[in-house]
C-alpha positions in Angstrom: -0.3 -0.1 0.2 3.1 2.4 0.4 4.5 1.5 -2.3 1.6 2.0 -4.3 1.2 5.9 -2.5 4.8 6.8 -3.4 4.3 5.9 -7.5 1.1 8.0 -7.4 2.7 11.2 -5.4 6.3 10.9 -8.0 3.4 10.9 -10.9 2.1 13.4 -9.6 5.5 15.7 -9.4 6.3 14.8 -12.7 3.1 15.9 -14.4 3.3 19.5 -12.4 6.6 20.0 -14.1 5.4 18.9 -17.4 2.8 21.8 -16.9 5.4 24.4 -15.8 7.8 23.9 -19.0 10.3 26.4 -20.0 10.3 28.0 -23.4 12.8 29.7 -26.1 11.7 30.2 -29.8 13.5 33.0 -32.1 12.4 35.2 -33.7 13.6 37.3 -37.0 13.6 40.6 -38.1 12.2 41.1 -40.4 9.9 38.1 -39.8 8.6 36.2 -43.0 8.5 32.2 -43.7 10.6 29.4 -44.6 14.2 30.2 -45.0 15.4 33.7 -44.2 17.1 35.5 -46.7 20.4 37.3 -46.2 22.9 39.7 -47.7 26.9 38.7 -47.3 28.3 42.0 -45.0 24.6 42.8 -43.6 23.4 41.5 -40.3 20.7 39.8 -39.9 18.8 40.6 -36.7 17.5 37.6 -34.4 15.6 38.0 -31.7 15.6 35.1 -28.4 12.3 34.8 -26.2 13.1 32.8 -23.2 10.5 32.3 -20.0 11.8 30.7 -17.5 14.3 31.1 -14.6 17.6 31.0 -16.0 19.3 34.6 -17.1 19.0 34.8 -20.5 22.5 36.8 -20.9 24.1 33.3 -20.3 23.1 31.8 -23.1 25.9 30.0 -25.1 25.6 31.1 -29.2 29.0 28.6 -30.0 26.9 26.6 -32.2 26.3 29.7 -34.7 29.6 31.3 -34.6 31.3 29.1 -37.2 28.9 30.1 -40.0 27.8 33.6 -38.5 29.4 36.4 -36.9 27.3 37.4 -33.8 27.2 40.9 -32.1 25.5 40.3 -28.5 23.0 42.8 -26.9 21.6 42.8 -23.2 18.5 41.0 -22.3 16.2 42.7 -21.3 12.4 41.6 -19.3 9.0 42.5 -20.7 6.5 40.6 -18.0 8.0 36.7 -17.3 9.6 36.4 -20.9 13.4 37.7 -21.1 14.5 39.0 -24.7 17.8 39.2 -26.3 18.7 41.2 -29.8 21.5 39.1 -31.8 23.1 40.1 -35.1 24.6 37.7 -36.8 26.3 37.8 -40.0 26.7 35.2 -42.5 30.6 34.8 -43.2 30.1 32.5 -46.6 26.9 32.7 -49.1 24.7 29.5 -49.4 22.6 27.6 -47.4 23.8 28.3 -43.8 22.0 26.8 -40.4 20.9 28.8 -37.1 21.6 25.1 -35.0 19.2 24.9 -31.6 20.1 26.4 -28.9 19.5 25.6 -25.0 18.9 27.2 -21.9 17.3 26.1 -18.6 15.7 22.9 -19.8 14.5 24.4 -22.7 15.5 24.6 -26.9 14.6 26.0 -29.5 13.8 25.5 -32.9 16.5 25.9 -35.2 16.5 28.0 -38.2 17.8 27.9 -42.3 19.3 31.3 -43.5 20.0 31.8 -47.5 23.0 34.1 -47.4 23.3 35.6 -50.9 26.1 37.8 -52.6 26.4 41.8 -51.7 25.2 44.0 -54.1 26.3 47.5 -54.7 25.6 49.8 -57.6 24.6 47.5 -59.7 27.8 44.9 -59.1 28.0 42.3 -56.9 30.5 41.5 -54.6 32.4 38.5 -54.1 35.2 38.9 -51.4 38.0 36.2 -51.7 39.7 35.3 -48.3 42.3 32.0 -48.4 45.3 30.9 -46.9 48.2 28.9 -48.0 48.3 26.3 -45.7 46.1 24.2 -43.2 49.2 22.5 -42.0 52.3 24.2 -41.2 55.6 23.6 -39.1 57.3 25.9 -35.8 58.3 29.6 -38.0 56.8 28.0 -41.4 55.6 31.3 -43.6 51.9 31.2 -43.9 50.4 33.3 -46.3 46.7 34.9 -46.0 45.6 36.8 -48.8 42.2 38.7 -48.4 41.1 40.4 -52.1 37.6 42.6 -53.3 36.7 44.5 -56.4 34.2 47.5 -55.6 33.0 50.5 -57.7 35.7 53.4 -57.7 33.3 55.4 -55.3 34.0 53.3 -52.8 36.6 52.1 -50.6 38.1 49.6 -47.9 39.3 49.4 -44.5 40.5 46.3 -42.8 41.1 44.9 -39.4 44.0 41.9 -39.5 43.9 38.9 -39.0 44.9 37.2 -35.3 46.2 34.1 -34.6 47.4 33.4 -31.3 51.2 32.7 -29.9 52.2 33.7 -33.9 54.2 36.8 -35.6 51.5 38.6 -37.8 52.9 40.8 -40.7 51.1 42.9 -43.2 52.5 43.2 -46.7 51.6 46.8 -48.2 47.9 46.6 -49.6 47.8 46.6 -53.4 45.3 48.9 -55.4 44.5 48.2 -58.9 42.2 50.0 -61.2 40.5 47.7 -63.4 38.6 49.9 -65.9 36.6 53.2 -65.3 33.9 51.6 -62.9 35.8 49.3 -60.9 39.2 48.6 -58.2 40.4 46.1 -57.1 42.1 45.7 -53.7 44.4 43.2 -52.3 45.2 42.8 -48.6 48.0 40.1 -47.7 49.7 39.2 -44.2 52.7 36.7 -43.5 52.2 34.5 -40.2 54.4 32.7 -38.3 53.2 30.1 -35.5 56.0 29.8 -32.8 54.0 27.0 -30.8 53.1 24.1 -31.9 49.5 22.4 -32.0 46.2 23.0 -33.1 45.2 26.6 -33.5 43.0 29.2 -35.2 43.5 32.1 -37.5 40.7 35.1 -36.6 39.8 36.1 -40.4 40.1 39.8 -40.9 37.3 42.0 -40.9 36.5 44.2 -44.6 34.4 47.5 -44.1 33.0 48.4 -47.2 32.4 52.2 -47.3 30.6 54.1 -50.0 31.4 58.3 -49.8 33.1 58.2 -46.5 29.7 56.3 -44.9 30.2 52.4 -43.8 27.5 50.4 -45.7 28.7 46.7 -44.9 31.3 44.6 -43.0 32.3 41.7 -44.0 33.3 38.4 -41.8 34.5 35.4 -43.0 35.0 31.4 -41.8 38.2 31.4 -39.4 41.4 28.5 -41.0 42.1 26.4 -37.9 45.9 24.9 -38.3 47.9 22.2 -37.0 51.0 23.3 -36.3 54.1 20.3 -36.0 56.6 21.0 -33.4 60.5 21.6 -35.0 62.9 18.6 -35.1 64.8 19.0 -31.4 68.2 19.4 -33.9 66.6 22.5 -35.4 68.2 25.6 -33.2 66.4 29.2 -33.4 69.1 30.4 -35.7 68.6 28.1 -38.6 66.1 29.7 -41.6 62.6 28.1 -42.3 61.7 28.3 -46.1 61.3 26.6 -49.0 63.6 26.8 -52.2 62.7 28.1 -55.4 63.9 27.9 -59.1 66.2 25.2 -61.0 69.5 24.1 -61.5 69.6 26.5 -64.5 68.7 29.5 -62.7 69.0 31.3 -59.4 67.7 29.9 -56.6 65.2 32.0 -54.1 65.2 30.8 -50.8 61.9 32.3 -49.3 62.1 32.4 -45.5 61.3 34.3 -42.4 64.1 35.7 -40.9 65.2 39.4 -41.0 67.8 40.5 -43.8 70.9 41.2 -42.3 71.2 38.0 -40.6 70.0 36.1 -43.7 72.5 38.1 -45.8 75.3 36.9 -42.7 74.6 33.7 -43.3 75.3 33.9 -46.8 78.1 35.6 -46.3 79.7 33.0 -44.3 79.3 30.5 -46.5 80.7 32.0 -49.5 77.4 32.5 -51.4 77.3 34.6 -54.2 73.6 36.4 -53.5 71.4 39.2 -52.9 68.6 39.8 -49.9 65.0 41.8 -50.0 62.7 42.5 -47.3 59.5 42.5 -49.1 58.5 44.8 -46.0 61.2 46.7 -45.2 64.7 47.2 -45.2 65.1 47.8 -41.8 63.2 45.1 -40.3 63.2 42.9 -42.7 60.4 40.8 -41.6 60.0 38.5 -44.3 63.3 38.2 -46.6 64.3 36.5 -49.9 68.2 35.1 -50.9 68.6 34.9 -54.2 72.3 32.9 -54.4 73.8 33.5 -57.9 76.9 31.5 -59.3 77.2 28.1 -59.1 75.5 25.9 -56.1 74.8 22.2 -54.8 72.1 20.5 -52.4 74.9 17.5 -52.0 77.8 19.2 -49.9 77.1 19.4 -46.3 78.3 22.4 -45.9 77.1 25.8 -47.0 73.6 27.9 -46.0 72.0 25.4 -43.9 67.8 26.1 -43.7 64.7 23.9 -42.5 63.1 22.7 -45.6 59.4 22.2 -44.4 58.2 20.8 -47.9 60.7 18.0 -47.0 60.8 18.2 -43.3 64.9 18.3 -42.8 67.6 20.4 -43.4 69.2 21.3 -46.7 72.4 22.7 -47.5 73.7 25.3 -50.7 77.2 25.2 -51.0 79.1 27.4 -53.1 80.7 26.4 -56.1 81.3 29.4 -58.6 81.8 32.5 -56.4 81.8 34.7 -59.4 79.2 36.3 -60.9 78.1 35.6 -64.6 80.3 36.4 -66.8 77.2 37.8 -69.4 77.1 40.2 -66.7 80.1 41.7 -66.2 80.5 41.9 -70.6 76.9 43.4 -70.9 78.2 46.2 -68.3 82.0 46.3 -69.9 79.8 47.1 -73.1 77.8 49.9 -71.9 80.6 52.1 -70.3 82.6 51.4 -73.5 79.4 53.3 -75.9 78.9 56.3 -73.3 82.4 56.7 -73.0 83.2 57.1 -76.8 79.5 58.9 -76.7 80.5 61.7 -74.6 84.2 62.1 -75.8 82.5 62.2 -79.4 79.9 65.0 -78.0 82.3 66.8 -75.8 82.6 70.3 -77.7 78.6 70.8 -78.5 77.7 70.3 -74.8 80.5 72.6 -73.6 78.8 74.7 -76.4 75.5 74.0 -75.5 76.8 75.2 -71.5 77.7 78.2 -72.8 75.3 79.1 -74.6 72.8 78.6 -71.6 75.2 80.9 -69.5 75.0 83.8 -72.2 71.3 83.5 -72.5 71.0 83.9 -68.8 72.8 87.0 -68.4 71.5 88.8 -71.6 67.9 88.2 -70.3 68.8 89.7 -67.0 70.4 92.8 -68.6 67.2 93.1 -71.2 64.8 93.0 -68.5 66.9 95.8 -67.0 67.1 98.2 -70.3 64.8 101.0 -69.8 65.3 102.7 -73.4 67.1 101.5 -77.0 70.4 102.7 -76.0 70.0 100.0 -72.9 68.9 97.2 -74.9 71.4 97.9 -77.9 74.7 97.7 -75.2 73.2 94.7 -73.6 73.2 92.7 -77.1 76.7 94.5 -78.2 78.7 94.4 -74.8 79.5 90.7 -74.4 81.1 88.3 -76.8 78.9 85.4 -78.4 80.3 82.2 -77.3 82.9 81.4 -79.5 83.5 84.5 -80.2 86.7 86.2 -79.3 85.4 90.0 -79.5 81.9 91.4 -79.1 79.7 92.2 -82.3 79.8 95.4 -83.6 76.6 95.8 -85.1 73.1 94.6 -84.3 73.1 92.0 -87.5 76.5 90.5 -86.6 75.0 89.7 -83.2 72.0 88.0 -85.3 74.8 86.0 -87.7 76.8 84.9 -84.1 73.8 84.3 -81.9 72.7 81.9 -85.1 76.2 80.7 -85.0 76.4 79.7 -82.1 73.8 77.4 -82.4 70.8 79.7 -80.7 68.2 79.5 -84.2 66.5 82.5 -83.0 63.1 82.7 -84.0 61.3 85.0 -86.7 59.9 87.5 -83.3 63.3 87.5 -82.4 64.6 88.6 -85.9 61.9 91.3 -85.8 62.1 92.9 -82.5 65.9 93.0 -83.0 65.2 94.9 -86.3 62.6 97.6 -84.6 65.7 98.0 -81.7 67.6 99.0 -84.4 65.1 101.5 -86.3 65.0 102.9 -82.4 68.7 103.6 -82.1 68.2 105.7 -85.3 65.3 107.6 -83.7 62.9 106.4 -86.3 60.5 104.8 -84.1 59.7 104.4 -79.8 61.3 101.5 -77.7 60.7 101.2 -73.8 60.7 98.5 -71.1 58.2 96.5 -72.6 59.1 96.2 -75.5 63.1 95.1 -74.0 61.2 92.4 -72.0 58.9 91.1 -75.2 62.8 90.7 -76.7 64.0 88.5 -73.4 61.5 86.2 -74.0 61.6 85.6 -78.0 65.5 84.4 -76.7 
């Protein structure tokens, strides 16, 4: 009898609990039925409604954050219902799911979202976000690239990617005009992980502005990278990078060490080469060594580096320290041709130099001449370039000026003839006419 009474009490307690059911549900703004439509770069407003004793601010939205960027507001209470506004932005196009969320014994309904490409000014905006590696060694260079083509009236700003326990260096952004209507933006970063293990590259954020006003904010999927630990024999001073190029060309080693350190390593081993830093020449955060002359990977000595493709140490060894002879031959021929040309043209160059200085002095005197007497004196008191004595008449000056290589225009000849008439008293002359004559020389 006691057992029957206890079972009846348990059944009544369970029935009472089912009668006081907690609720959690979603609503979307703007509201609609079926699949919800969204665009890249534009947030979708989702309201969470909850009836129950738990705090809605504590709900976890992790299941949504793989496909959406979630911007949380603050919960507010209306009567016995809590409400929380969430602004979710799709990270890619296609059919995406907002899975069910759970809180305090309640579960929301899932929601399907159709994410469409963005459109601005009649142009489809399709950002491209890619990462070079999903597996990498410690210290190996990972390249992340973000590109987008936009209308010319718009512009972009970017928040760089974030990678825990890694060095992130931004390469200079590139902006390329495609035509009168479109411009392509290209952003790139070099990431070098320091610690081994699973890590995540948090994607950059791209802001789209039209006439200075923010219109969209693009978010992208985060990228997971498995970072492998370097072998114990690889010391911190060993460069890490891959070799490109062939036996017949100059090989290039792209490694993440400062340029001065890489250049010193080349000099110690006797390799002939040059080093360039793709970010700047002072810090050299990303270096490339171009090795000239002979080289071999079979020798035990040389420039030792860790090849991430092979997963082992390699070495470049010099076999021919001299620079390629065609380079020296071409430079020598060019220098000889230049020297012959300068020697043959030396008299002409000297004459041109003298004529230039004579013109400057003559222009200065004509600019100060207030009458015909002063203007004639400016022309006849100084020898012309290449002449031993000053000209006696204005006709001699015209002939000598042309012989010096000046080739005065017809306006100069007309002005000199007018000056000749004014000198004999058959016309007027003032400072303005002196200025005009100076301008025609």
